[in-house]
PDBQT receptor file of N, H, CA, C and O in Angstrom, charges set to zero:
ATOM      1  N   MET A   1     123.217  15.188  53.116  1.00  0.00    +0.000 N 
ATOM      2  CA  MET A   1     122.147  14.534  53.878  1.00  0.00    +0.000 C 
ATOM      3  C   MET A   1     120.796  15.202  53.604  1.00  0.00    +0.000 C 
ATOM      4  O   MET A   1     119.791  14.535  53.357  1.00  0.00    +0.000 OA
ATOM      5  N   GLU A   2     120.802  16.511  53.654  1.00  0.00    +0.000 N 
ATOM      6  H   GLU A   2     121.618  17.053  53.855  1.00  0.00    +0.000 HD
ATOM      7  CA  GLU A   2     119.555  17.250  53.412  1.00  0.00    +0.000 C 
ATOM      8  C   GLU A   2     119.036  16.996  51.995  1.00  0.00    +0.000 C 
ATOM      9  O   GLU A   2     117.832  16.864  51.771  1.00  0.00    +0.000 OA
ATOM     10  N   PHE A   3     119.968  16.931  51.051  1.00  0.00    +0.000 N 
ATOM     11  H   PHE A   3     120.946  17.038  51.233  1.00  0.00    +0.000 HD
ATOM     12  CA  PHE A   3     119.612  16.701  49.648  1.00  0.00    +0.000 C 
ATOM     13  C   PHE A   3     118.902  15.361  49.495  1.00  0.00    +0.000 C 
ATOM     14  O   PHE A   3     117.885  15.260  48.809  1.00  0.00    +0.000 OA
ATOM     15  N   ILE A   4     119.459  14.320  50.152  1.00  0.00    +0.000 N 
ATOM     16  H   ILE A   4     120.285  14.403  50.709  1.00  0.00    +0.000 HD
ATOM     17  CA  ILE A   4     118.873  12.979  50.081  1.00  0.00    +0.000 C 
ATOM     18  C   ILE A   4     117.476  12.993  50.703  1.00  0.00    +0.000 C 
ATOM     19  O   ILE A   4     116.541  12.389  50.178  1.00  0.00    +0.000 OA
ATOM     20  N   PHE A   5     117.356  13.688  51.824  1.00  0.00    +0.000 N 
ATOM     21  H   PHE A   5     118.115  14.179  52.251  1.00  0.00    +0.000 HD
ATOM     22  CA  PHE A   5     116.055  13.765  52.502  1.00  0.00    +0.000 C 
ATOM     23  C   PHE A   5     115.014  14.430  51.607  1.00  0.00    +0.000 C 
ATOM     24  O   PHE A   5     113.898  13.933  51.461  1.00  0.00    +0.000 OA
ATOM     25  N   LYS A   6     115.394  15.559  51.011  1.00  0.00    +0.000 N 
ATOM     26  H   LYS A   6     116.301  15.963  51.130  1.00  0.00    +0.000 HD
ATOM     27  CA  LYS A   6     114.477  16.265  50.110  1.00  0.00    +0.000 C 
ATOM     28  C   LYS A   6     114.095  15.386  48.933  1.00  0.00    +0.000 C 
ATOM     29  O   LYS A   6     112.939  15.353  48.514  1.00  0.00    +0.000 OA
ATOM     30  N   ASN A   7     115.083  14.673  48.406  1.00  0.00    +0.000 N 
ATOM     31  H   ASN A   7     116.023  14.700  48.747  1.00  0.00    +0.000 HD
ATOM     32  CA  ASN A   7     114.833  13.799  47.262  1.00  0.00    +0.000 C 
ATOM     33  C   ASN A   7     113.831  12.704  47.620  1.00  0.00    +0.000 C 
ATOM     34  O   ASN A   7     112.902  12.437  46.857  1.00  0.00    +0.000 OA
ATOM     35  N   SER A   8     114.017  12.073  48.775  1.00  0.00    +0.000 N 
ATOM     36  H   SER A   8     114.771  12.290  49.395  1.00  0.00    +0.000 HD
ATOM     37  CA  SER A   8     113.116  10.987  49.169  1.00  0.00    +0.000 C 
ATOM     38  C   SER A   8     111.719  11.528  49.464  1.00  0.00    +0.000 C 
ATOM     39  O   SER A   8     110.722  10.847  49.224  1.00  0.00    +0.000 OA
ATOM     40  N   MET A   9     111.650  12.751  49.983  1.00  0.00    +0.000 N 
ATOM     41  H   MET A   9     112.460  13.304  50.178  1.00  0.00    +0.000 HD
ATOM     42  CA  MET A   9     110.350  13.376  50.229  1.00  0.00    +0.000 C 
ATOM     43  C   MET A   9     109.640  13.602  48.900  1.00  0.00    +0.000 C 
ATOM     44  O   MET A   9     108.447  13.332  48.766  1.00  0.00    +0.000 OA
ATOM     45  N   LYS A  10     110.395  14.106  47.911  1.00  0.00    +0.000 N 
ATOM     46  H   LYS A  10     111.365  14.326  48.020  1.00  0.00    +0.000 HD
ATOM     47  CA  LYS A  10     109.831  14.359  46.585  1.00  0.00    +0.000 C 
ATOM     48  C   LYS A  10     109.350  13.050  45.968  1.00  0.00    +0.000 C 
ATOM     49  O   LYS A  10     108.289  13.001  45.345  1.00  0.00    +0.000 OA
ATOM     50  N   GLU A  11     110.143  11.983  46.147  1.00  0.00    +0.000 N 
ATOM     51  H   GLU A  11     111.005  12.023  46.653  1.00  0.00    +0.000 HD
ATOM     52  CA  GLU A  11     109.776  10.673  45.600  1.00  0.00    +0.000 C 
ATOM     53  C   GLU A  11     108.502  10.163  46.253  1.00  0.00    +0.000 C 
ATOM     54  O   GLU A  11     107.605   9.661  45.576  1.00  0.00    +0.000 OA
ATOM     55  N   ALA A  12     108.426  10.297  47.588  1.00  0.00    +0.000 N 
ATOM     56  H   ALA A  12     109.155  10.705  48.138  1.00  0.00    +0.000 HD
ATOM     57  CA  ALA A  12     107.245   9.833  48.321  1.00  0.00    +0.000 C 
ATOM     58  C   ALA A  12     106.013  10.606  47.873  1.00  0.00    +0.000 C 
ATOM     59  O   ALA A  12     104.940  10.029  47.693  1.00  0.00    +0.000 OA
ATOM     60  N   LEU A  13     106.172  11.906  47.697  1.00  0.00    +0.000 N 
ATOM     61  H   LEU A  13     107.043  12.374  47.843  1.00  0.00    +0.000 HD
ATOM     62  CA  LEU A  13     105.064  12.749  47.246  1.00  0.00    +0.000 C 
ATOM     63  C   LEU A  13     104.640  12.342  45.841  1.00  0.00    +0.000 C 
ATOM     64  O   LEU A  13     103.449  12.253  45.541  1.00  0.00    +0.000 OA
ATOM     65  N   GLY A  14     105.629  12.095  44.985  1.00  0.00    +0.000 N 
ATOM     66  H   GLY A  14     106.596  12.167  45.229  1.00  0.00    +0.000 HD
ATOM     67  CA  GLY A  14     105.344  11.660  43.627  1.00  0.00    +0.000 C 
ATOM     68  C   GLY A  14     104.561  10.359  43.612  1.00  0.00    +0.000 C 
ATOM     69  O   GLY A  14     103.620  10.200  42.834  1.00  0.00    +0.000 OA
ATOM     70  N   GLN A  15     104.956   9.420  44.482  1.00  0.00    +0.000 N 
ATOM     71  H   GLN A  15     105.720   9.549  45.114  1.00  0.00    +0.000 HD
ATOM     72  CA  GLN A  15     104.258   8.136  44.572  1.00  0.00    +0.000 C 
ATOM     73  C   GLN A  15     102.807   8.353  44.986  1.00  0.00    +0.000 C 
ATOM     74  O   GLN A  15     101.896   7.744  44.425  1.00  0.00    +0.000 OA
ATOM     75  N   LYS A  16     102.596   9.229  45.978  1.00  0.00    +0.000 N 
ATOM     76  H   LYS A  16     103.336   9.723  46.434  1.00  0.00    +0.000 HD
ATOM     77  CA  LYS A  16     101.236   9.513  46.446  1.00  0.00    +0.000 C 
ATOM     78  C   LYS A  16     100.392  10.093  45.326  1.00  0.00    +0.000 C 
ATOM     79  O   LYS A  16      99.249   9.686  45.118  1.00  0.00    +0.000 OA
ATOM     80  N   ILE A  17     100.968  11.051  44.604  1.00  0.00    +0.000 N 
ATOM     81  H   ILE A  17     101.896  11.382  44.773  1.00  0.00    +0.000 HD
ATOM     82  CA  ILE A  17     100.241  11.691  43.500  1.00  0.00    +0.000 C 
ATOM     83  C   ILE A  17      99.888  10.660  42.435  1.00  0.00    +0.000 C 
ATOM     84  O   ILE A  17      98.776  10.654  41.907  1.00  0.00    +0.000 OA
ATOM     85  N   ILE A  18     100.843   9.789  42.125  1.00  0.00    +0.000 N 
ATOM     86  H   ILE A  18     101.747   9.793  42.554  1.00  0.00    +0.000 HD
ATOM     87  CA  ILE A  18     100.607   8.748  41.120  1.00  0.00    +0.000 C 
ATOM     88  C   ILE A  18      99.497   7.810  41.586  1.00  0.00    +0.000 C 
ATOM     89  O   ILE A  18      98.626   7.434  40.801  1.00  0.00    +0.000 OA
ATOM     90  N   GLU A  19      99.529   7.428  42.877  1.00  0.00    +0.000 N 
ATOM     91  H   GLU A  19     100.236   7.733  43.515  1.00  0.00    +0.000 HD
ATOM     92  CA  GLU A  19      98.492   6.546  43.414  1.00  0.00    +0.000 C 
ATOM     93  C   GLU A  19      97.127   7.187  43.293  1.00  0.00    +0.000 C 
ATOM     94  O   GLU A  19      96.169   6.550  42.856  1.00  0.00    +0.000 OA
ATOM     95  N   VAL A  20      97.038   8.461  43.684  1.00  0.00    +0.000 N 
ATOM     96  H   VAL A  20      97.816   8.979  44.040  1.00  0.00    +0.000 HD
ATOM     97  CA  VAL A  20      95.762   9.177  43.622  1.00  0.00    +0.000 C 
ATOM     98  C   VAL A  20      95.275   9.273  42.180  1.00  0.00    +0.000 C 
ATOM     99  O   VAL A  20      94.100   9.038  41.897  1.00  0.00    +0.000 OA
ATOM    100  N   LEU A  21      96.193   9.621  41.264  1.00  0.00    +0.000 N 
ATOM    101  H   LEU A  21      97.147   9.811  41.494  1.00  0.00    +0.000 HD
ATOM    102  CA  LEU A  21      95.823   9.730  39.856  1.00  0.00    +0.000 C 
ATOM    103  C   LEU A  21      95.342   8.398  39.310  1.00  0.00    +0.000 C 
ATOM    104  O   LEU A  21      94.347   8.334  38.588  1.00  0.00    +0.000 OA
ATOM    105  N   GLN A  22      96.064   7.323  39.663  1.00  0.00    +0.000 N 
ATOM    106  H   GLN A  22      96.872   7.375  40.250  1.00  0.00    +0.000 HD
ATOM    107  CA  GLN A  22      95.664   5.991  39.185  1.00  0.00    +0.000 C 
ATOM    108  C   GLN A  22      94.280   5.630  39.702  1.00  0.00    +0.000 C 
ATOM    109  O   GLN A  22      93.455   5.088  38.967  1.00  0.00    +0.000 OA
ATOM    110  N   ARG A  23      94.027   5.939  40.996  1.00  0.00    +0.000 N 
ATOM    111  H   ARG A  23      94.697   6.379  41.593  1.00  0.00    +0.000 HD
ATOM    112  CA  ARG A  23      92.720   5.634  41.572  1.00  0.00    +0.000 C 
ATOM    113  C   ARG A  23      91.652   6.434  40.842  1.00  0.00    +0.000 C 
ATOM    114  O   ARG A  23      90.589   5.910  40.510  1.00  0.00    +0.000 OA
ATOM    115  N   TYR A  24      91.947   7.726  40.592  1.00  0.00    +0.000 N 
ATOM    116  H   TYR A  24      92.810   8.151  40.861  1.00  0.00    +0.000 HD
ATOM    117  CA  TYR A  24      91.000   8.601  39.903  1.00  0.00    +0.000 C 
ATOM    118  C   TYR A  24      90.722   8.091  38.489  1.00  0.00    +0.000 C 
ATOM    119  O   TYR A  24      89.572   8.023  38.055  1.00  0.00    +0.000 OA
ATOM    120  N   TRP A  25      91.797   7.734  37.779  1.00  0.00    +0.000 N 
ATOM    121  H   TRP A  25      92.731   7.789  38.132  1.00  0.00    +0.000 HD
ATOM    122  CA  TRP A  25      91.624   7.279  36.405  1.00  0.00    +0.000 C 
ATOM    123  C   TRP A  25      90.924   5.929  36.342  1.00  0.00    +0.000 C 
ATOM    124  O   TRP A  25      90.182   5.654  35.399  1.00  0.00    +0.000 OA
ATOM    125  N   ASN A  26      91.164   5.070  37.365  1.00  0.00    +0.000 N 
ATOM    126  H   ASN A  26      91.767   5.294  38.131  1.00  0.00    +0.000 HD
ATOM    127  CA  ASN A  26      90.471   3.783  37.396  1.00  0.00    +0.000 C 
ATOM    128  C   ASN A  26      88.974   4.011  37.523  1.00  0.00    +0.000 C 
ATOM    129  O   ASN A  26      88.185   3.374  36.826  1.00  0.00    +0.000 OA
ATOM    130  N   VAL A  27      88.581   4.916  38.410  1.00  0.00    +0.000 N 
ATOM    131  H   VAL A  27      89.222   5.434  38.977  1.00  0.00    +0.000 HD
ATOM    132  CA  VAL A  27      87.157   5.229  38.601  1.00  0.00    +0.000 C 
ATOM    133  C   VAL A  27      86.589   5.830  37.325  1.00  0.00    +0.000 C 
ATOM    134  O   VAL A  27      85.521   5.433  36.860  1.00  0.00    +0.000 OA
ATOM    135  N   LYS A  28      87.314   6.789  36.766  1.00  0.00    +0.000 N 
ATOM    136  H   LYS A  28      88.181   7.112  37.144  1.00  0.00    +0.000 HD
ATOM    137  CA  LYS A  28      86.855   7.440  35.544  1.00  0.00    +0.000 C 
ATOM    138  C   LYS A  28      86.748   6.426  34.411  1.00  0.00    +0.000 C 
ATOM    139  O   LYS A  28      85.793   6.448  33.634  1.00  0.00    +0.000 OA
ATOM    140  N   GLY A  29      87.735   5.535  34.324  1.00  0.00    +0.000 N 
ATOM    141  H   GLY A  29      88.511   5.517  34.955  1.00  0.00    +0.000 HD
ATOM    142  CA  GLY A  29      87.731   4.504  33.301  1.00  0.00    +0.000 C 
ATOM    143  C   GLY A  29      86.536   3.567  33.441  1.00  0.00    +0.000 C 
ATOM    144  O   GLY A  29      85.911   3.185  32.452  1.00  0.00    +0.000 OA
ATOM    145  N   LEU A  30      86.229   3.202  34.691  1.00  0.00    +0.000 N 
ATOM    146  H   LEU A  30      86.737   3.512  35.494  1.00  0.00    +0.000 HD
ATOM    147  CA  LEU A  30      85.089   2.324  34.936  1.00  0.00    +0.000 C 
ATOM    148  C   LEU A  30      83.791   3.010  34.540  1.00  0.00    +0.000 C 
ATOM    149  O   LEU A  30      82.909   2.388  33.948  1.00  0.00    +0.000 OA
ATOM    150  N   LEU A  31      83.674   4.296  34.868  1.00  0.00    +0.000 N 
ATOM    151  H   LEU A  31      84.390   4.802  35.349  1.00  0.00    +0.000 HD
ATOM    152  CA  LEU A  31      82.468   5.042  34.510  1.00  0.00    +0.000 C 
ATOM    153  C   LEU A  31      82.325   5.145  32.993  1.00  0.00    +0.000 C 
ATOM    154  O   LEU A  31      81.237   4.956  32.449  1.00  0.00    +0.000 OA
ATOM    155  N   LEU A  32      83.433   5.446  32.319  1.00  0.00    +0.000 N 
ATOM    156  H   LEU A  32      84.317   5.599  32.762  1.00  0.00    +0.000 HD
ATOM    157  CA  LEU A  32      83.398   5.530  30.852  1.00  0.00    +0.000 C 
ATOM    158  C   LEU A  32      83.025   4.181  30.248  1.00  0.00    +0.000 C 
ATOM    159  O   LEU A  32      82.240   4.109  29.303  1.00  0.00    +0.000 OA
ATOM    160  N   TYR A  33      83.593   3.119  30.802  1.00  0.00    +0.000 N 
ATOM    161  H   TYR A  33      84.231   3.178  31.570  1.00  0.00    +0.000 HD
ATOM    162  CA  TYR A  33      83.319   1.774  30.310  1.00  0.00    +0.000 C 
ATOM    163  C   TYR A  33      81.848   1.423  30.506  1.00  0.00    +0.000 C 
ATOM    164  O   TYR A  33      81.215   0.841  29.624  1.00  0.00    +0.000 OA
ATOM    165  N   ALA A  34      81.315   1.780  31.664  1.00  0.00    +0.000 N 
ATOM    166  H   ALA A  34      81.829   2.253  32.380  1.00  0.00    +0.000 HD
ATOM    167  CA  ALA A  34      79.898   1.519  31.952  1.00  0.00    +0.000 C 
ATOM    168  C   ALA A  34      79.011   2.299  30.981  1.00  0.00    +0.000 C 
ATOM    169  O   ALA A  34      78.036   1.761  30.456  1.00  0.00    +0.000 OA
ATOM    170  N   ASN A  35      79.350   3.557  30.747  1.00  0.00    +0.000 N 
ATOM    171  H   ASN A  35      80.142   3.993  31.174  1.00  0.00    +0.000 HD
ATOM    172  CA  ASN A  35      78.596   4.376  29.798  1.00  0.00    +0.000 C 
ATOM    173  C   ASN A  35      78.663   3.787  28.402  1.00  0.00    +0.000 C 
ATOM    174  O   ASN A  35      77.654   3.721  27.701  1.00  0.00    +0.000 OA
ATOM    175  N   TYR A  36      79.858   3.355  27.997  1.00  0.00    +0.000 N 
ATOM    176  H   TYR A  36      80.678   3.409  28.567  1.00  0.00    +0.000 HD
ATOM    177  CA  TYR A  36      80.060   2.775  26.678  1.00  0.00    +0.000 C 
ATOM    178  C   TYR A  36      79.218   1.511  26.521  1.00  0.00    +0.000 C 
ATOM    179  O   TYR A  36      78.585   1.300  25.486  1.00  0.00    +0.000 OA
ATOM    180  N   ASN A  37      79.219   0.670  27.564  1.00  0.00    +0.000 N 
ATOM    181  H   ASN A  37      79.734   0.841  28.404  1.00  0.00    +0.000 HD
ATOM    182  CA  ASN A  37      78.422  -0.553  27.531  1.00  0.00    +0.000 C 
ATOM    183  C   ASN A  37      76.939  -0.232  27.435  1.00  0.00    +0.000 C 
ATOM    184  O   ASN A  37      76.205  -0.876  26.685  1.00  0.00    +0.000 OA
ATOM    185  N   ALA A  38      76.503   0.757  28.189  1.00  0.00    +0.000 N 
ATOM    186  H   ALA A  38      77.100   1.280  28.798  1.00  0.00    +0.000 HD
ATOM    187  CA  ALA A  38      75.086   1.147  28.174  1.00  0.00    +0.000 C 
ATOM    188  C   ALA A  38      74.680   1.623  26.784  1.00  0.00    +0.000 C 
ATOM    189  O   ALA A  38      73.585   1.319  26.313  1.00  0.00    +0.000 OA
ATOM    190  N   ILE A  39      75.564   2.369  26.132  1.00  0.00    +0.000 N 
ATOM    191  H   ILE A  39      76.454   2.617  26.515  1.00  0.00    +0.000 HD
ATOM    192  CA  ILE A  39      75.260   2.899  24.789  1.00  0.00    +0.000 C 
ATOM    193  C   ILE A  39      75.258   1.770  23.758  1.00  0.00    +0.000 C 
ATOM    194  O   ILE A  39      74.382   1.722  22.894  1.00  0.00    +0.000 OA
ATOM    195  N   THR A  40      76.228   0.866  23.843  1.00  0.00    +0.000 N 
ATOM    196  H   THR A  40      76.940   0.904  24.544  1.00  0.00    +0.000 HD
ATOM    197  CA  THR A  40      76.370  -0.168  22.810  1.00  0.00    +0.000 C 
ATOM    198  C   THR A  40      75.351  -1.296  22.955  1.00  0.00    +0.000 C 
ATOM    199  O   THR A  40      75.067  -2.000  21.986  1.00  0.00    +0.000 OA
ATOM    200  N   THR A  41      74.796  -1.475  24.162  1.00  0.00    +0.000 N 
ATOM    201  H   THR A  41      75.027  -0.903  24.949  1.00  0.00    +0.000 HD
ATOM    202  CA  THR A  41      73.850  -2.588  24.350  1.00  0.00    +0.000 C 
ATOM    203  C   THR A  41      72.424  -2.177  24.034  1.00  0.00    +0.000 C 
ATOM    204  O   THR A  41      71.535  -3.028  24.021  1.00  0.00    +0.000 OA
ATOM    205  N   GLN A  42      72.177  -0.898  23.778  1.00  0.00    +0.000 N 
ATOM    206  H   GLN A  42      72.900  -0.207  23.788  1.00  0.00    +0.000 HD
ATOM    207  CA  GLN A  42      70.814  -0.447  23.474  1.00  0.00    +0.000 C 
ATOM    208  C   GLN A  42      70.397  -0.854  22.067  1.00  0.00    +0.000 C 
ATOM    209  O   GLN A  42      69.280  -0.557  21.644  1.00  0.00    +0.000 OA
TER     210      GLN A  42
């Protein structure tokens, strides 16, 4: 029982980390894309 609980906690934590990373990378990606557009349209 304890093993299953620990496993699900680890999974939940992993999901949170992935969500945060995805949000971070989406923002970073948008900024890079905006910079790229600014450079290429000049």
